C-alpha positions in Angstrom: 15.9 20.5 21.5 17.0 17.3 20.1 17.0 17.6 16.0 17.9 16.3 12.8 18.9 17.8 9.9 20.0 16.4 6.0 19.9 17.6 2.6 20.1 15.6 -0.2 20.4 16.5 -4.0 18.0 15.0 -6.4 18.0 14.5 -10.2 14.6 15.7 -10.8 12.7 19.5 -11.0 11.9 20.9 -8.2 7.9 20.2 -9.1 8.4 16.4 -9.8 9.7 17.1 -5.7 6.4 19.0 -4.6 4.2 16.5 -6.4 5.4 14.4 -4.4 5.8 15.6 -0.8 2.8 17.6 -1.3 0.9 14.4 -0.4 1.3 12.8 2.7 0.6 9.6 1.5 3.7 9.4 -0.5 6.1 9.7 1.9 4.3 8.6 5.5 5.1 5.2 4.3 9.2 6.6 4.4 9.1 7.0 7.8 11.6 4.1 9.7 9.6 2.3 11.6 6.1 3.1 9.8 3.6 0.3 10.6 0.4 2.5 9.4 -1.2 6.2 9.0 -4.5 7.7 8.4 -5.5 11.3 7.0 -8.3 13.0 9.1 -7.9 15.9 6.9 -6.2 18.3 4.2 -3.7 19.6 7.3 -4.1 16.1 10.1 -3.6 12.9 9.9 -2.9 10.3 13.3 0.8 7.9 12.2 1.6 4.5 14.3 5.1 3.6 14.0 7.8 2.1 16.3 10.8 3.7 17.4 13.8 2.5 18.5 15.5 5.2 20.4 18.5 3.4 22.8 17.8 0.6 24.5 13.8 1.5 23.9 11.0 0.3 21.5 7.9 1.4 21.2 5.1 1.9 19.6 4.2 5.2 19.4 0.6 7.0 17.9 1.7 10.6 16.8 -0.7 13.3 15.9 0.8 15.3 12.4 -0.5 18.8 12.0 0.8 20.7 9.1 1.0 24.3 9.8 2.0 25.4 6.1 2.0 24.3 2.4 4.0 26.3 0.1 4.0 25.2 -2.7 6.7 24.7 -4.7 8.9 24.4 -1.5 8.5 23.9 1.6 5.7 21.6 4.1 6.0 22.1 7.7 4.4 20.4 10.6 3.9 19.9 14.1 4.0 16.3 16.1 2.5 15.2 19.0 2.3 12.3 21.0 -1.3 10.0 21.3 0.5 7.5 23.7 3.6 9.1 25.2 4.3 12.6 25.9 6.2 14.5 23.4 6.1 17.0 20.9 8.1 18.7 18.2 8.4 20.2 14.5 9.7 19.2 11.0 9.5 20.1 7.7 10.5 19.3 4.0 11.9 21.9 1.9 12.8 22.1 -1.9 15.5 24.6 -3.2 15.6 24.8 -7.2 19.4 23.6 -8.2 18.7 23.9 -11.9 15.6 23.1 -14.6 16.4 19.7 -13.6 17.5 19.3 -10.1 16.5 20.0 -7.0 18.3 20.1 -3.2 15.5 18.4 -0.8 16.1 19.6 3.0 14.4 17.3 6.1 14.6 18.7 9.5 13.2 17.2 12.5 13.2 18.0 16.1 11.7 16.4 18.6 11.4 18.1 22.8 10.5 14.7 24.5 8.0 15.1 28.6 7.3 13.2 31.1 9.9 11.3 33.9 11.4 10.0 31.2 12.5 13.4 29.2 15.6 13.5 31.0 17.1 9.9 30.3 15.5 10.0 26.2 17.1 13.2 25.5 20.4 11.9 24.9 19.5 9.2 22.7 17.4 11.6 20.8 21.0 13.5 20.0 22.2 10.5 18.1 18.6 9.5 16.6 16.8 12.0 15.4 20.1 12.9 12.9 19.7 9.2 11.8 16.3 9.6 11.4 15.8 12.8 9.5 18.3 11.7 6.9 16.6 8.1 6.3 13.4 10.1 5.8 15.1 12.9 3.7 17.2 9.9 1.8 14.0 7.3 0.7 11.9 10.3 -0.5 14.9 11.2 -2.9 14.9 7.3 -4.1 11.6 7.7 -4.5 11.0 10.9 -6.3 
C-alpha cells in the first residue's frame, strides 16, 4: 500500500506537542489542499480537500475516525473516502528527546479503490511521502 512517513524534531516539550495534536481543529487545516472539516464527535470528523495526484486534481471528501488517543505519544486514525473509493490510515507519534525537545513522526497510507486504483498507486507512491512531510513540517512549525 502506498505510504509516506516523515520525522522532525521540535524544540518543544512533549506535553506541548500533545496539546496541539490532541485537537483535530489544530492540524486538520494544515493538510495540503485543505478546504474544510467538520467535527462529528470526539473520534469522528469529515474533511474536504483538493488532491493533486499526478495529473489528476479532485475535491475529495473523507471520513476520519480516530482509533486511538494515547496521551502524550500517539494519535492513530483511519480514513475512508466519501465521494471516491479509497481507504487508509495514519498516525502522529511524539517521542521525548529531552525535557524541551520532541521528535514528531507523521505517517499516512492510502489504498485506492475503483477502476483507477492501478493507475493511482504509482502516483500515490510519489505524493504520499510529500504529503506526510508537508503535514508533519506544518505541525512542527505551528507548535
